[in-house]
C-alpha positions in Angstrom: 0.0 0.0 0.0 1.2 3.5 -0.9 2.6 5.2 2.2 2.8 8.9 2.9 5.9 9.9 4.9 6.7 13.3 3.3 4.2 16.2 2.8 5.0 19.3 0.8 2.8 22.4 1.3 3.0 25.0 -1.4 2.1 28.5 -0.3 3.4 29.8 3.0 0.6 32.3 3.8 -1.6 31.9 6.9 -3.3 28.8 5.6 -0.3 27.1 4.1 2.0 27.7 7.1 -0.8 26.4 9.4 -1.2 23.2 7.4 2.6 22.7 7.4 2.6 23.0 11.2 -0.2 20.5 11.5 1.6 18.0 9.2 4.9 18.3 11.2 3.0 17.9 14.5 1.5 14.7 13.1 5.0 13.3 12.5 5.4 13.9 8.8 8.6 15.2 7.3 7.3 18.5 5.9 8.4 20.9 3.1 7.0 24.4 3.1 7.5 26.1 -0.3 7.0 29.7 -1.3 8.7 31.9 -3.9 8.4 35.0 -1.7 11.3 34.9 0.8 9.7 37.4 3.1 6.5 35.3 3.3 8.6 32.2 4.0 10.5 33.9 6.8 7.3 35.2 8.4 5.9 31.7 8.2 9.0 30.2 9.9 8.7 32.7 12.8 5.0 32.2 13.1 5.2 28.4 13.2 8.1 28.5 15.8 6.1 30.9 18.0 3.0 28.8 17.7 4.8 25.6 18.6 6.6 27.2 21.6 3.2 28.4 22.9 1.7 24.9 22.5 4.7 23.4 24.3 4.4 25.9 27.2 0.7 24.9 27.6 1.7 21.2 27.6 -0.2 20.5 24.4 2.7 19.0 22.4 3.7 15.3 22.7 7.3 16.1 22.0 9.6 19.2 22.3 8.7 22.1 20.0 12.2 22.1 18.6 11.8 18.5 17.4 8.6 19.3 15.6 10.1 22.4 14.0 13.1 20.4 12.9 10.9 18.3 10.6 10.0 21.4 8.5 12.1 22.4 5.6 11.5 25.9 4.4 12.4 26.5 0.7 11.9 28.8 -2.2 13.3 26.2 -4.6 10.6 24.3 -6.5 13.1 21.6 -7.4 13.1 20.5 -3.7 9.4 19.9 -3.6 9.6 16.1 -3.8 7.0 14.4 -1.6 4.4 11.6 -1.3 1.6 14.2 -0.8 1.6 17.7 -2.1 -1.0 20.2 -0.7 -1.4 23.5 -2.5 -2.6 26.6 -0.6 -1.8 29.3 -3.2 -4.0 31.9 -4.9 -7.6 31.0 -5.7 -7.1 30.8 -9.5 -7.6 27.6 -11.4 -4.8 28.3 -13.9 -2.2 29.0 -11.2 -3.1 25.8 -9.4 -3.0 23.7 -12.6 0.4 25.2 -13.6 1.9 24.5 -10.2 0.6 20.9 -10.1 1.9 20.2 -13.6 5.3 21.5 -12.8 5.4 19.3 -9.7 4.1 16.3 -11.6 7.3 16.4 -13.7 9.5 16.4 -10.6 7.7 13.8 -8.6 6.9 10.1 -9.1 3.6 9.0 -10.7 2.0 8.0 -7.4 2.4 11.3 -5.7 -1.0 12.6 -4.5 -2.0 16.1 -5.3 -4.5 17.8 -2.9 -5.9 21.3 -3.4 -6.9 23.3 -0.4 -9.2 25.4 -2.5 -12.4 26.5 -0.7 -14.6 26.8 -3.8 -12.9 26.0 -7.1 -14.0 22.8 -8.8 -11.6 20.0 -7.9 -12.6 18.2 -11.1 -11.8 21.3 -13.2 -8.3 21.3 -11.8 -7.8 17.5 -12.0 -8.8 17.2 -15.7 -5.8 19.3 -16.6 -3.3 17.3 -14.6 -1.4 14.2 -15.7 -3.0 11.2 -14.0 -6.1 13.0 -12.7 -7.2 10.1 -10.5 -4.6 11.1 -7.9 -6.0 14.6 -7.5 -8.5 15.5 -4.7 -9.5 18.3 -2.4 -8.3 18.6 1.1 -9.9 21.8 2.5 -8.6 23.0 5.9 -10.1 25.9 7.8 -8.4 28.9 9.3 -6.6 28.7 11.6 -5.5 25.3 10.5 -3.7 24.3 13.8 -7.0 24.9 15.7 -9.9 24.1 13.4 -10.7 20.4 13.5 -12.8 20.1 10.3 -11.2 19.1 7.0 -13.3 18.6 3.9 -12.0 15.8 1.7 -13.4 16.4 -1.8 -13.9 13.6 -4.3 -13.4 14.9 -7.9 -15.1 13.1 -10.9 -11.9 11.1 -11.6 -10.5 10.8 -8.1 -9.4 7.2 -7.2 -11.2 6.0 -4.1 -7.9 4.8 -2.6 -6.7 8.5 -2.7 -9.8 9.6 -0.7 -9.3 6.8 1.9 -5.6 7.9 2.3 -6.5 11.6 2.7 -9.1 10.7 5.3 -6.5 8.6 7.2 -3.9 11.4 7.0 -6.5 13.9 8.3 -7.2 11.6 11.3 -3.4 11.3 11.9 -3.4 15.1 12.1 -6.1 14.8 14.7 -8.6 16.4 12.4 -12.2 15.4 11.7 -12.5 14.6 8.0 -15.8 14.8 6.1 -15.9 13.4 2.6 -18.0 15.2 0.0 -18.5 15.2 -3.8 -17.1 18.0 -5.9 -19.8 20.7 -6.0 -19.8 24.6 -5.8 -18.7 25.6 -2.4 -18.5 22.0 -1.2 -20.4 21.8 2.1 -19.3 24.5 4.5 -18.9 27.4 2.0 -22.2 26.5 0.3 -24.1 26.6 3.5 -22.2 29.5 5.0 -23.0 31.9 2.1 -26.4 32.7 3.7 -24.7 33.4 7.0 -22.7 36.2 5.5 -25.0 37.4 2.8 -28.1 37.7 5.0 -26.1 39.6 7.6 -24.8 42.1 5.0 -28.3 42.6 3.6 -29.4 43.6 7.0 -26.6 46.2 7.1 -27.5 47.4 3.6 -31.1 48.0 4.6 -30.1 49.8 7.8 -31.7 47.1 10.0 -28.7 46.6 12.3 -25.0 47.3 12.4 -22.2 44.7 12.2 -21.4 44.8 15.9 -25.0 44.2 16.9 -25.5 41.3 14.5 -22.2 39.7 15.7 -23.3 40.1 19.3 -26.6 38.5 18.7 -25.2 35.5 16.7 -22.5 34.9 19.3 -25.1 35.1 22.0 -27.1 32.3 20.4 -24.2 29.9 20.3 -22.0 30.8 17.2 -18.3 31.1 18.2 -17.9 34.1 15.9 -20.4 36.5 14.3 -20.4 36.8 10.5 -18.6 40.1 10.3 -15.8 39.1 12.7 -15.5 35.9 10.7 -15.2 37.7 7.4 -12.5 40.0 8.8 -10.6 36.9 10.0 -10.9 35.0 6.7 -10.1 38.1 4.6 -12.6 40.1 2.7 -11.0 39.4 -0.7 -11.0 35.6 -0.1 -14.6 35.6 1.3 -15.9 37.8 -1.5 -14.1 35.6 -4.1 -15.7 32.5 -2.8 -19.1 34.2 -3.0 -18.4 35.1 -6.6 -17.3 31.6 -7.5 -20.3 29.8 -5.9 -22.8 32.3 -7.3 -21.5 31.9 -10.8 -21.1 28.1 -10.6 -24.8 27.8 -9.6 -26.1 30.0 -12.4 -26.2 33.3 -10.6 -29.3 32.8 -8.4 -30.5 36.1 -6.9 -30.4 34.7 -3.3 -26.6 34.2 -3.6 -25.8 37.5 -5.2 -22.5 38.8 -3.8 -22.9 41.8 -1.5 -22.1 45.4 -2.7 -21.1 46.2 0.9 -18.4 43.6 0.8 -17.4 44.6 -2.8 -16.8 48.1 -1.6 -14.6 46.8 1.3 -12.5 44.9 -1.2 -12.2 47.9 -3.6 -11.1 50.1 -0.6 -8.5 47.6 0.4 -10.2 47.0 3.8 -9.7 43.3 3.8 -10.0 42.6 7.6 -7.4 41.7 10.1 -4.6 41.3 7.6 -4.9 45.0 6.5 -5.8 46.4 9.9 -9.3 47.3 8.9 -12.4 45.5 7.6 -15.8 45.7 9.2 -13.8 46.5 12.4 -10.7 48.6 13.0 -7.7 46.6 14.2 -5.2 49.4 14.0 -5.8 50.6 17.6 
């Protein structure tokens, strides 16, 4: 049986670095790749700080230094040789396809390719990759070290053994895997559209402000209100998902992307990562 011992994560942003940390904590030799040296350096410092914090709280089964030592940080694509490759780069089909095809030339034919896309069709990516049966979705949630759920997405051509393997790997990472078929928004982002869009419609109509809506939703049991959650995810990413799901489903009126959010994106108010979104984080 094919055995995964090395995992390569491509894209060292918040999501990619989080996935790399989770992989290393699970005992996998991990490669974290990014062309941007500054992003890679930031990821290295963030992972080290996160591991040290977990160790101080007694939540690591081994020294933080040992976990960190299993991660190789690189800007050289030629070093991205692994049994499983997880991409967490920009949400553009062409970019993901180009990366996977470059890596397919470097790796052996059994290497599994998993996309962390939150909304792009896994089948659309797979059909352009050599040996598409080894391509699947493995969608983590932000922040990856803390969020337990992982959507494992079966594309039209995905081999069932690949799905079984990704489910097993997710469990080894102490995650809760949920298998679903390839469909617009998969499960979470399909259902969550209404959580965000209805909240923003209330703001558009002057029925309530973001802080009040968040307070009410959190008071009824949600861990985070829709506006705080959009700020955490990133306005550009969240708005992009809404666009993709809306278009993929034939542009139904109920899922029309919000002009309130479009204005935030246009103004560069993307949430926590820019210091301002629906809330001001610069203070």
